[in-house]
N, CA, C and O atoms as a printed pandas DataFrame, in Angstrom:
     atom_number atom_name residue_name chain_id  residue_number  x_coord  y_coord  z_coord
0              1         N          MET        A               1   84.407  128.758  169.765
1              2        CA          MET        A               1   83.861  130.081  169.614
2              3         C          MET        A               1   84.752  131.111  170.296
3              4         O          MET        A               1   84.897  132.230  169.805
4              5         N          LYS        A               2   85.359  130.732  171.444
5              6        CA          LYS        A               2   86.240  131.664  172.143
6              7         C          LYS        A               2   87.442  132.034  171.295
7              8         O          LYS        A               2   87.876  133.186  171.313
8              9         N          VAL        A               3   87.995  131.069  170.543
9             10        CA          VAL        A               3   89.157  131.333  169.707
10            11         C          VAL        A               3   88.803  132.362  168.644
11            12         O          VAL        A               3   89.596  133.259  168.359
12            13         N          PHE        A               4   87.639  132.242  168.068
13            14        CA          PHE        A               4   87.211  133.181  167.034
14            15         C          PHE        A               4   87.068  134.582  167.626
15            16         O          PHE        A               4   87.514  135.556  167.019
16            17         N          LEU        A               5   86.468  134.689  168.773
17            18        CA          LEU        A               5   86.308  136.003  169.398
18            19         C          LEU        A               5   87.661  136.585  169.769
19            20         O          LEU        A               5   87.870  137.791  169.630
20            21         N          SER        A               6   88.568  135.770  170.231
21            22        CA          SER        A               6   89.891  136.259  170.587
22            23         C          SER        A               6   90.624  136.765  169.353
23            24         O          SER        A               6   91.285  137.802  169.406
24            25         N          ALA        A               7   90.515  136.058  168.265
25            26        CA          ALA        A               7   91.150  136.486  167.030
26            27         C          ALA        A               7   90.523  137.773  166.525
27            28         O          ALA        A               7   91.221  138.667  166.045
28            29         N          ALA        A               8   89.208  137.865  166.635
29            30        CA          ALA        A               8   88.518  139.083  166.202
30            31         C          ALA        A               8   88.924  140.257  167.078
31            32         O          ALA        A               8   89.131  141.364  166.582
32            33         N          THR        A               9   89.037  140.018  168.379
33            34        CA          THR        A               9   89.441  141.073  169.299
34            35         C          THR        A               9   90.857  141.540  168.983
35            36         O          THR        A               9   91.133  142.740  168.999
36            37         N          LEU        A              10   91.748  140.606  168.697
37            38        CA          LEU        A              10   93.121  140.934  168.346
38            39         C          LEU        A              10   93.157  141.749  167.052
39            40         O          LEU        A              10   93.897  142.728  166.950
40            41         N          ALA        A              11   92.363  141.346  166.074
41            42        CA          ALA        A              11   92.325  142.078  164.803
42            43         C          ALA        A              11   91.844  143.505  165.011
43            44         O          ALA        A              11   92.383  144.436  164.414
44            45         N          LEU        A              12   90.837  143.680  165.851
45            46        CA          LEU        A              12   90.338  145.030  166.140
46            47         C          LEU        A              12   91.386  145.860  166.875
47            48         O          LEU        A              12   91.522  147.058  166.626
48            49         N          ALA        A              13   92.114  145.232  167.767
49            50        CA          ALA        A              13   93.154  145.947  168.503
50            51         C          ALA        A              13   94.270  146.396  167.566
51            52         O          ALA        A              13   94.769  147.515  167.678
52            53         N          ILE        A              14   94.654  145.532  166.657
53            54        CA          ILE        A              14   95.698  145.888  165.696
54            55         C          ILE        A              14   95.207  147.009  164.790
55            56         O          ILE        A              14   95.941  147.961  164.523
56            57         N          ALA        A              15   93.971  146.901  164.317
57            58        CA          ALA        A              15   93.403  147.935  163.449
58            59         C          ALA        A              15   93.342  149.269  164.179
59            60         O          ALA        A              15   93.546  150.320  163.571
60            61         N          GLY        A              16   93.065  149.235  165.468
61            62        CA          GLY        A              16   92.992  150.463  166.253
62            63         C          GLY        A              16   94.339  151.133  166.407
63            64         O          GLY        A              16   94.394  152.336  166.662
64            65         N          CYS        A              17   95.431  150.393  166.259
65            66        CA          CYS        A              17   96.770  150.959  166.383
66            67         C          CYS        A              17   97.227  151.655  165.109
67            68         O          CYS        A              17   98.189  152.423  165.135
68            69         N          GLN        A              18   96.554  151.398  164.004
69            70        CA          GLN        A              18   96.930  152.029  162.748
70            71         C          GLN        A              18   96.463  153.480  162.745
71            72         O          GLN        A              18   95.486  153.838  163.403
72            73         N          SER        A              19   97.183  154.304  161.991
73            74        CA          SER        A              19   96.770  155.697  161.890
74            75         C          SER        A              19   95.523  155.803  161.040
75            76         O          SER        A              19   95.238  154.915  160.235
76            77         N          ASP        A              20   94.785  156.869  161.209
77            78        CA          ASP        A              20   93.559  157.078  160.453
78            79         C          ASP        A              20   93.824  157.108  158.957
79            80         O          ASP        A              20   92.989  156.644  158.181
80            81         N          ASP        A              21   94.974  157.645  158.527
81            82        CA          ASP        A              21   95.285  157.740  157.110
82            83         C          ASP        A              21   95.348  156.366  156.460
83            84         O          ASP        A              21   94.869  156.197  155.338
84            85         N          LYS        A              22   95.922  155.392  157.132
85            86        CA          LYS        A              22   96.073  154.062  156.566
86            87         C          LYS        A              22   94.726  153.354  156.463
87            88         O          LYS        A              22   94.501  152.589  155.526
88            89         N          ARG        A              23   93.834  153.598  157.410
89            90        CA          ARG        A              23   92.545  152.919  157.392
90            91         C          ARG        A              23   91.597  153.508  156.355
91            92         O          ARG        A              23   90.623  152.852  155.988
92            93         N          LYS        A              24   91.845  154.705  155.877
93            94        CA          LYS        A              24   90.936  155.353  154.950
94            95         C          LYS        A              24   91.260  155.065  153.483
95            96         O          LYS        A              24   90.565  155.552  152.591
96            97         N          VAL        A              25   92.296  154.289  153.227
97            98        CA          VAL        A              25   92.646  153.949  151.859
98            99         C          VAL        A              25   91.603  152.971  151.319
99           100         O          VAL        A              25   91.379  151.906  151.894
100          101         N          GLU        A              26   90.972  153.345  150.211
101          102        CA          GLU        A              26   89.932  152.508  149.641
102          103         C          GLU        A              26   90.466  151.721  148.455
103          104         O          GLU        A              26   91.204  152.250  147.624
104          105         N          ALA        A              27   90.090  150.474  148.389
105          106        CA          ALA        A              27   90.473  149.623  147.263
106          107         C          ALA        A              27   89.347  149.671  146.240
107          108         O          ALA        A              27   88.602  148.707  146.064
108          109         N          ASP        A              28   89.242  150.794  145.585
109          110        CA          ASP        A              28   88.132  151.019  144.668
110          111         C          ASP        A              28   88.658  151.684  143.405
111          112         O          ASP        A              28   89.273  152.748  143.476
112          113         N          ASN        A              29   88.426  151.079  142.269
113          114        CA          ASN        A              29   88.902  151.656  141.017
114          115         C          ASN        A              29   87.762  152.225  140.180
115          116         O          ASN        A              29   87.875  152.320  138.958
116          117         N          THR        A              30   86.665  152.605  140.833
117          118        CA          THR        A              30   85.512  153.143  140.126
118          119         C          THR        A              30   85.878  154.372  139.316
119          120         O          THR        A              30   85.415  154.528  138.186
120          121         N          ALA        A              31   86.700  155.245  139.873
121          122        CA          ALA        A              31   87.076  156.461  139.164
122          123         C          ALA        A              31   87.810  156.126  137.869
123          124         O          ALA        A              31   87.575  156.763  136.842
124          125         N          LYS        A              32   88.680  155.148  137.909
125          126        CA          LYS        A              32   89.390  154.747  136.690
126          127         C          LYS        A              32   88.423  154.163  135.676
127          128         O          LYS        A              32   88.526  154.451  134.484
128          129         N          ASN        A              33   87.497  153.358  136.130
129          130        CA          ASN        A              33   86.540  152.755  135.212
130          131         C          ASN        A              33   85.656  153.812  134.563
131          132         O          ASN        A              33   85.292  153.677  133.395
132          133         N          GLU        A              34   85.310  154.856  135.300
133          134        CA          GLU        A              34   84.454  155.896  134.760
134          135         C          GLU        A              34   85.162  156.715  133.692
135          136         O          GLU        A              34   84.497  157.325  132.854
136          137         N          ARG        A              35   86.499  156.749  133.696
137          138        CA          ARG        A              35   87.249  157.493  132.690
138          139         C          ARG        A              35   87.253  156.790  131.349
139          140         O          ARG        A              35   87.487  157.428  130.322
140          141         N          SER        A              36   87.005  155.512  131.332
141          142        CA          SER        A              36   87.067  154.737  130.101
142          143         C          SER        A              36   85.961  155.167  129.148
143          144         O          SER        A              36   84.826  155.412  129.558
144          145         N          THR        A              37   86.309  155.255  127.875
145          146        CA          THR        A              37   85.294  155.633  126.900
146          147         C          THR        A              37   84.514  154.426  126.408
147          148         O          THR        A              37   83.389  154.580  125.933
148          149         N          LYS        A              38   85.069  153.253  126.506
149          150        CA          LYS        A              38   84.387  152.047  126.064
150          151         C          LYS        A              38   84.259  151.065  127.219
151          152         O          LYS        A              38   85.178  150.909  128.023
152          153         N          THR        A              39   83.117  150.411  127.290
153          154        CA          THR        A              39   82.917  149.363  128.273
154          155         C          THR        A              39   82.344  148.142  127.562
155          156         O          THR        A              39   81.809  148.251  126.459
156          157         N          ALA        A              40   82.459  147.001  128.189
157          158        CA          ALA        A              40   82.009  145.758  127.566
158          159         C          ALA        A              40   80.518  145.775  127.261
159          160         O          ALA        A              40   80.085  145.166  126.284
160          161         N          ASP        A              41   79.730  146.459  128.074
161          162        CA          ASP        A              41   78.292  146.477  127.825
162          163         C          ASP        A              41   77.914  147.330  126.619
163          164         O          ASP        A              41   76.762  147.301  126.185
164          165         N          GLU        A              42   78.861  148.087  126.072
165          166        CA          GLU        A              42   78.608  148.877  124.875
166          167         C          GLU        A              42   78.857  148.085  123.593
167          168         O          GLU        A              42   78.513  148.541  122.503
168          169         N          ALA        A              43   79.442  146.923  123.719
169          170        CA          ALA        A              43   79.710  146.103  122.536
170          171         C          ALA        A              43   78.384  145.646  121.928
171          172         O          ALA        A              43   77.435  145.334  122.648
172          173         N          VAL        A              44   78.332  145.612  120.606
173          174        CA          VAL        A              44   77.106  145.273  119.894
174          175         C          VAL        A              44   76.829  143.770  119.941
175          176         O          VAL        A              44   75.676  143.347  119.858
176          177         N          ASN        A              45   77.862  142.983  120.072
177          178        CA          ASN        A              45   77.761  141.523  120.155
178          179         C          ASN        A              45   77.305  140.876  118.859
179          180         O          ASN        A              45   76.560  139.896  118.882
180          181         N          THR        A              46   77.742  141.414  117.736
181          182        CA          THR        A              46   77.523  140.705  116.477
182          183         C          THR        A              46   78.415  139.477  116.487
183          184         O          THR        A              46   79.385  139.421  117.244
184          185         N          SER        A              47   78.105  138.509  115.671
185          186        CA          SER        A              47   78.894  137.273  115.700
186          187         C          SER        A              47   80.348  137.535  115.326
187          188         O          SER        A              47   81.247  136.913  115.891
188          189         N          SER        A              48   80.598  138.448  114.378
189          190        CA          SER        A              48   81.987  138.730  114.002
190          191         C          SER        A              48   82.729  139.451  115.124
191          192         O          SER        A              48   83.914  139.198  115.343
192          193         N          ASP        A              49   82.044  140.349  115.839
193          194        CA          ASP        A              49   82.679  141.029  116.974
194          195         C          ASP        A              49   82.975  140.045  118.101
195          196         O          ASP        A              49   84.037  140.111  118.721
196          197         N          LEU        A              50   82.053  139.145  118.363
197          198        CA          LEU        A              50   82.263  138.132  119.406
198          199         C          LEU        A              50   83.424  137.211  119.051
199          200         O          LEU        A              50   84.226  136.860  119.917
200          201         N          GLU        A              51   83.516  136.818  117.784
201          202        CA          GLU        A              51   84.612  135.947  117.353
202          203         C          GLU        A              51   85.955  136.641  117.479
203          204         O          GLU        A              51   86.938  136.026  117.892
204          205         N          LEU        A              52   86.005  137.931  117.123
205          206        CA          LEU        A              52   87.251  138.688  117.248
206          207         C          LEU        A              52   87.632  138.860  118.714
207          208         O          LEU        A              52   88.800  138.709  119.074
208          209         N          THR        A              53   86.656  139.174  119.558
209          210        CA          THR        A              53   86.915  139.305  120.999
210          211         C          THR        A              53   87.474  138.004  121.550
211          212         O          THR        A              53   88.446  138.010  122.305
212          213         N          GLN        A              54   86.864  136.898  121.175
213          214        CA          GLN        A              54   87.312  135.583  121.651
214          215         C          GLN        A              54   88.726  135.276  121.173
215          216         O          GLN        A              54   89.540  134.767  121.943
216          217         N          ALA        A              55   89.027  135.577  119.919
217          218        CA          ALA        A              55   90.362  135.298  119.382
218          219         C          ALA        A              55   91.425  136.111  120.116
219          220         O          ALA        A              55   92.494  135.595  120.442
220          221         N          ILE        A              56   91.127  137.382  120.372
221          222        CA          ILE        A              56   92.084  138.232  121.100
222          223         C          ILE        A              56   92.249  137.730  122.527
223          224         O          ILE        A              56   93.373  137.614  123.014
224          225         N          ARG        A              57   91.142  137.432  123.204
225          226        CA          ARG        A              57   91.193  136.961  124.602
226          227         C          ARG        A              57   91.988  135.666  124.697
227          228         O          ARG        A              57   92.801  135.515  125.609
228          229         N          GLN        A              58   91.777  134.737  123.787
229          230        CA          GLN        A              58   92.510  133.470  123.826
230          231         C          GLN        A              58   94.002  133.689  123.639
231          232         O          GLN        A              58   94.811  133.039  124.301
232          233         N          ALA        A              59   94.374  134.595  122.748
233          234        CA          ALA        A              59   95.796  134.882  122.523
234          235         C          ALA        A              59   96.416  135.563  123.741
235          236         O          ALA        A              59   97.561  135.282  124.097
236          237         N          VAL        A              60   95.671  136.447  124.371
237          238        CA          VAL        A              60   96.170  137.118  125.583
238          239         C          VAL        A              60   96.361  136.097  126.698
239          240         O          VAL        A              60   97.389  136.096  127.374
240          241         N          MET        A              61   95.377  135.232  126.889
241          242        CA          MET        A              61   95.460  134.240  127.963
242          243         C          MET        A              61   96.564  133.212  127.708
243          244         O          MET        A              61   97.110  132.645  128.654
244          245         N          ALA        A              62   96.893  132.972  126.453
245          246        CA          ALA        A              62   97.938  131.997  126.114
246          247         C          ALA        A              62   99.339  132.535  126.389
247          248         O          ALA        A              62  100.298  131.765  126.440
248          249         N          ASP        A              63   99.464  133.838  126.566
249          250        CA          ASP        A              63  100.777  134.448  126.805
250          251         C          ASP        A              63  101.070  134.435  128.304
251          252         O          ASP        A              63  100.583  135.285  129.050
252          253         N          ASP        A              64  101.867  133.463  128.733
253          254        CA          ASP        A              64  102.177  133.295  130.158
254          255         C          ASP        A              64  103.087  134.391  130.710
255          256         O          ASP        A              64  103.253  134.497  131.925
256          257         N          SER        A              65  103.670  135.195  129.846
257          258        CA          SER        A              65  104.557  136.255  130.327
258          259         C          SER        A              65  103.777  137.456  130.857
259          260         O          SER        A              65  104.354  138.330  131.505
260          261         N          LEU        A              66  102.473  137.509  130.590
261          262        CA          LEU        A              66  101.663  138.656  131.000
262          263         C          LEU        A              66  101.196  138.524  132.447
263          264         O          LEU        A              66  101.000  137.420  132.954
264          265         N          SER        A              67  101.024  139.669  133.095
265          266        CA          SER        A              67  100.548  139.704  134.475
266          267         C          SER        A              67   99.056  139.380  134.540
267          268         O          SER        A              67   98.374  139.339  133.516
268          269         N          THR        A              68   98.569  139.157  135.730
269          270        CA          THR        A              68   97.140  138.907  135.934
270          271         C          THR        A              68   96.317  140.091  135.447
271          272         O          THR        A              68   95.272  139.909  134.823
272          273         N          ASN        A              69   96.784  141.305  135.730
273          274        CA          ASN        A              69   96.062  142.484  135.259
274          275         C          ASN        A              69   95.963  142.496  133.739
275          276         O          ASN        A              69   94.899  142.788  133.192
276          277         N          ALA        A              70   97.040  142.186  133.059
277          278        CA          ALA        A              70   97.025  142.160  131.600
278          279         C          ALA        A              70   96.078  141.082  131.090
279          280         O          ALA        A              70   95.358  141.301  130.116
280          281         N          HIS        A              71   96.071  139.919  131.740
281          282        CA          HIS        A              71   95.150  138.853  131.343
282          283         C          HIS        A              71   93.699  139.289  131.516
283          284         O          HIS        A              71   92.816  138.814  130.802
284          285         N          ASN        A              72   93.453  140.188  132.460
285          286        CA          ASN        A              72   92.090  140.631  132.749
286          287         C          ASN        A              72   91.721  141.950  132.088
287          288         O          ASN        A              72   90.665  142.507  132.387
288          289         N          ALA        A              73   92.546  142.454  131.213
289          290        CA          ALA        A              73   92.236  143.715  130.530
290          291         C          ALA        A              73   90.922  143.572  129.767
291          292         O          ALA        A              73   90.595  142.500  129.259
292          293         N          LYS        A              74   90.184  144.665  129.698
293          294        CA          LYS        A              74   88.925  144.651  128.955
294          295         C          LYS        A              74   89.230  144.725  127.465
295          296         O          LYS        A              74   90.061  145.517  127.019
296          297         N          ILE        A              75   88.545  143.888  126.717
297          298        CA          ILE        A              75   88.654  143.879  125.262
298          299         C          ILE        A              75   87.253  144.147  124.734
299          300         O          ILE        A              75   86.374  143.291  124.832
300          301         N          VAL        A              76   87.047  145.329  124.178
301          302        CA          VAL        A              76   85.735  145.719  123.681
302          303         C          VAL        A              76   85.822  145.836  122.164
303          304         O          VAL        A              76   86.617  146.615  121.638
304          305         N          VAL        A              77   85.004  145.061  121.470
305          306        CA          VAL        A              77   84.984  145.108  120.006
306          307         C          VAL        A              77   83.610  145.599  119.564
307          308         O          VAL        A              77   82.582  145.004  119.886
308          309         N          THR        A              78   83.621  146.700  118.820
309          310        CA          THR        A              78   82.394  147.276  118.286
310          311         C          THR        A              78   82.597  147.546  116.806
311          312         O          THR        A              78   83.482  148.310  116.420
312          313         N          ASP        A              79   81.780  146.923  115.987
313          314        CA          ASP        A              79   81.892  147.056  114.531
314          315         C          ASP        A              79   83.298  146.736  114.039
315          316         O          ASP        A              79   83.792  147.367  113.104
316          317         N          GLY        A              80   83.939  145.758  114.665
317          318        CA          GLY        A              80   85.272  145.330  114.256
318          319         C          GLY        A              80   86.412  146.147  114.828
319          320         O          GLY        A              80   87.573  145.760  114.699
320          321         N          ASN        A              81   86.106  147.266  115.454
321          322        CA          ASN        A              81   87.137  148.114  116.055
322          323         C          ASN        A              81   87.355  147.698  117.498
323          324         O          ASN        A              81   86.397  147.459  118.234
324          325         N          VAL        A              82   88.614  147.612  117.903
325          326        CA          VAL        A              82   88.992  147.055  119.206
326          327         C          VAL        A              82   89.431  148.174  120.136
327          328         O          VAL        A              82   90.205  149.052  119.754
328          329         N          THR        A              83   88.921  148.131  121.370
329          330        CA          THR        A              83   89.376  149.036  122.419
330          331         C          THR        A              83   89.901  148.187  123.570
331          332         O          THR        A              83   89.221  147.273  124.038
332          333         N          LEU        A              84   91.118  148.493  124.023
333          334        CA          LEU        A              84   91.742  147.807  125.158
334          335         C          LEU        A              84   91.721  148.754  126.343
335          336         O          LEU        A              84   92.153  149.901  126.230
336          337         N          VAL        A              85   91.218  148.281  127.489
337          338        CA          VAL        A              85   91.069  149.128  128.663
338          339         C          VAL        A              85   91.514  148.358  129.901
339          340         O          VAL        A              85   91.248  147.163  130.028
340          341         N          GLY        A              86   92.197  149.055  130.815
341          342        CA          GLY        A              86   92.542  148.461  132.097
342          343         C          GLY        A              86   93.998  148.676  132.454
343          344         O          GLY        A              86   94.776  149.205  131.661
344          345         N          PRO        A              87   94.358  148.259  133.662
345          346        CA          PRO        A              87   95.746  148.412  134.105
346          347         C          PRO        A              87   96.615  147.263  133.623
347          348         O          PRO        A              87   96.157  146.125  133.519
348          349         N          VAL        A              88   97.878  147.569  133.329
349          350        CA          VAL        A              88   98.893  146.567  133.008
350          351         C          VAL        A              88  100.141  146.895  133.811
351          352         O          VAL        A              88  100.264  147.998  134.344
352          353         N          ALA        A              89  101.063  145.952  133.902
353          354        CA          ALA        A              89  102.225  146.106  134.770
354          355         C          ALA        A              89  103.331  146.974  134.172
355          356         O          ALA        A              89  104.130  147.548  134.912
356          357         N          SER        A              90  103.388  147.077  132.835
357          358        CA          SER        A              90  104.514  147.791  132.231
358          359         C          SER        A              90  104.168  148.266  130.825
359          360         O          SER        A              90  103.152  147.886  130.244
360          361         N          ALA        A              91  105.051  149.110  130.301
361          362        CA          ALA        A              91  104.899  149.574  128.918
362          363         C          ALA        A              91  105.025  148.398  127.951
363          364         O          ALA        A              91  104.377  148.372  126.905
364          365         N          ALA        A              92  105.858  147.436  128.309
365          366        CA          ALA        A              92  106.029  146.252  127.460
366          367         C          ALA        A              92  104.721  145.458  127.373
367          368         O          ALA        A              92  104.353  144.991  126.296
368          369         N          GLU        A              93  104.023  145.304  128.495
369          370        CA          GLU        A              93  102.738  144.603  128.474
370          371         C          GLU        A              93  101.703  145.372  127.651
371          372         O          GLU        A              93  100.925  144.780  126.902
372          373         N          LYS        A              94  101.706  146.676  127.798
373          374        CA          LYS        A              94  100.783  147.506  127.029
374          375         C          LYS        A              94  101.010  147.291  125.534
375          376         O          LYS        A              94  100.059  147.136  124.768
376          377         N          ALA        A              95  102.274  147.284  125.131
377          378        CA          ALA        A              95  102.616  147.067  123.726
378          379         C          ALA        A              95  102.276  145.646  123.282
379          380         O          ALA        A              95  101.821  145.438  122.157
380          381         N          THR        A              96  102.492  144.679  124.154
381          382        CA          THR        A              96  102.195  143.280  123.822
382          383         C          THR        A              96  100.707  143.083  123.576
383          384         O          THR        A              96  100.325  142.434  122.602
384          385         N          LEU        A              97   99.858  143.633  124.445
385          386        CA          LEU        A              97   98.421  143.504  124.253
386          387         C          LEU        A              97   97.979  144.171  122.955
387          388         O          LEU        A              97   97.131  143.640  122.238
388          389         N          GLU        A              98   98.548  145.330  122.655
389          390        CA          GLU        A              98   98.194  146.005  121.411
390          391         C          GLU        A              98   98.644  145.178  120.202
391          392         O          GLU        A              98   97.925  145.077  119.207
392          393         N          ARG        A              99   99.833  144.591  120.298
393          394        CA          ARG        A              99  100.342  143.752  119.206
394          395         C          ARG        A              99   99.445  142.537  118.997
395          396         O          ARG        A              99   99.137  142.178  117.861
396          397         N          ILE        A             100   99.026  141.904  120.089
397          398        CA          ILE        A             100   98.144  140.737  119.990
398          399         C          ILE        A             100   96.823  141.137  119.330
399          400         O          ILE        A             100   96.342  140.458  118.422
400          401         N          ALA        A             101   96.247  142.238  119.793
401          402        CA          ALA        A             101   94.979  142.699  119.217
402          403         C          ALA        A             101   95.136  143.012  117.736
403          404         O          ALA        A             101   94.276  142.657  116.930
404          405         N          SER        A             102   96.225  143.670  117.377
405          406        CA          SER        A             102   96.464  144.019  115.970
406          407         C          SER        A             102   96.631  142.774  115.106
407          408         O          SER        A             102   96.168  142.732  113.966
408          409         N          SER        A             103   97.294  141.762  115.658
409          410        CA          SER        A             103   97.512  140.543  114.882
410          411         C          SER        A             103   96.200  139.817  114.600
411          412         O          SER        A             103   96.070  139.147  113.576
412          413         N          LYS        A             104   95.247  139.943  115.484
413          414        CA          LYS        A             104   93.945  139.284  115.302
414          415         C          LYS        A             104   92.960  140.161  114.540
415          416         O          LYS        A             104   92.097  139.650  113.825
416          417         N          ALA        A             105   93.084  141.484  114.689
417          418        CA          ALA        A             105   92.110  142.405  114.092
418          419         C          ALA        A             105   92.472  142.829  112.680
419          420         O          ALA        A             105   91.632  143.378  111.968
420          421         N          GLY        A             106   93.694  142.587  112.267
421          422        CA          GLY        A             106   94.108  142.977  110.928
422          423         C          GLY        A             106   94.167  144.494  110.786
423          424         O          GLY        A             106   94.817  145.175  111.579
424          425         N          SER        A             107   93.488  145.012  109.779
425          426        CA          SER        A             107   93.558  146.455  109.499
426          427         C          SER        A             107   92.547  147.272  110.295
427          428         O          SER        A             107   92.436  148.481  110.094
428          429         N          ARG        A             108   91.824  146.641  111.177
429          430        CA          ARG        A             108   90.833  147.357  111.982
430          431         C          ARG        A             108   91.512  148.276  112.986
431          432         O          ARG        A             108   92.686  148.098  113.313
432          433         N          THR        A             109   90.773  149.245  113.465
433          434        CA          THR        A             109   91.306  150.222  114.416
434          435         C          THR        A             109   91.472  149.610  115.796
435          436         O          THR        A             109   90.579  148.929  116.301
436          437         N          ILE        A             110   92.639  149.865  116.407
437          438        CA          ILE        A             110   92.909  149.449  117.781
438          439         C          ILE        A             110   93.073  150.720  118.607
439          440         O          ILE        A             110   93.937  151.546  118.314
440          441         N          THR        A             111   92.249  150.877  119.633
441          442        CA          THR        A             111   92.370  152.008  120.554
442          443         C          THR        A             111   92.921  151.457  121.857
443          444         O          THR        A             111   92.269  150.663  122.535
444          445         N          ASN        A             112   94.131  151.889  122.202
445          446        CA          ASN        A             112   94.812  151.365  123.392
446          447         C          ASN        A             112   94.647  152.359  124.538
447          448         O          ASN        A             112   95.323  153.387  124.586
448          449         N          GLN        A             113   93.741  152.038  125.458
449          450        CA          GLN        A             113   93.525  152.853  126.653
450          451         C          GLN        A             113   94.089  152.170  127.892
451          452         O          GLN        A             113   93.693  152.492  129.012
452          453         N          LEU        A             114   94.997  151.242  127.703
453          454        CA          LEU        A             114   95.614  150.547  128.834
454          455         C          LEU        A             114   96.466  151.529  129.624
455          456         O          LEU        A             114   97.110  152.407  129.049
456          457         N          GLU        A             115   96.467  151.379  130.936
457          458        CA          GLU        A             115   97.238  152.239  131.818
458          459         C          GLU        A             115   98.275  151.424  132.563
459          460         O          GLU        A             115   97.990  150.324  133.035
460          461         N          ILE        A             116   99.467  151.958  132.669
461          462        CA          ILE        A             116  100.536  151.281  133.402
462          463         C          ILE        A             116  100.324  151.562  134.880
463          464         O          ILE        A             116  100.347  152.714  135.312
464          465         N          SER        A             117  100.118  150.498  135.655
465          466        CA          SER        A             117   99.893  150.654  137.096
466          467         C          SER        A             117  101.217  150.750  137.813
467          468         O          SER        A             117  102.233  150.238  137.342
468          469         N          ASN        A             118  101.200  151.397  138.933
469          470        CA          ASN        A             118  102.425  151.590  139.718
470          471         C          ASN        A             118  102.594  150.512  140.733
471          472         O          ASN        A             118  103.571  150.516  141.482
């Protein structure tokens, strides 16, 4: 128990040495999520929309060249129309996700709201 308290005390001491600006940085992307026009809970969940979502997700996950963020991008399908939302590592990833969605969706509309993260 003493080791745990000593480690906790050390962590507090280190945190106290940081400037106030560094401690106030929040790891919260709520503002970005609120800007999105489509969210997964807005999907109608018809069987054809679910099948298209699954096909796109499987193709995205199969591409090992994509970053974790790209693998976790939101894929929202409503009435066959696809919306891609979330951060990706580069313009190339943004284009790759759109290409994958287009290849699975055919002539359906693809709305690419992916953002390149810094």
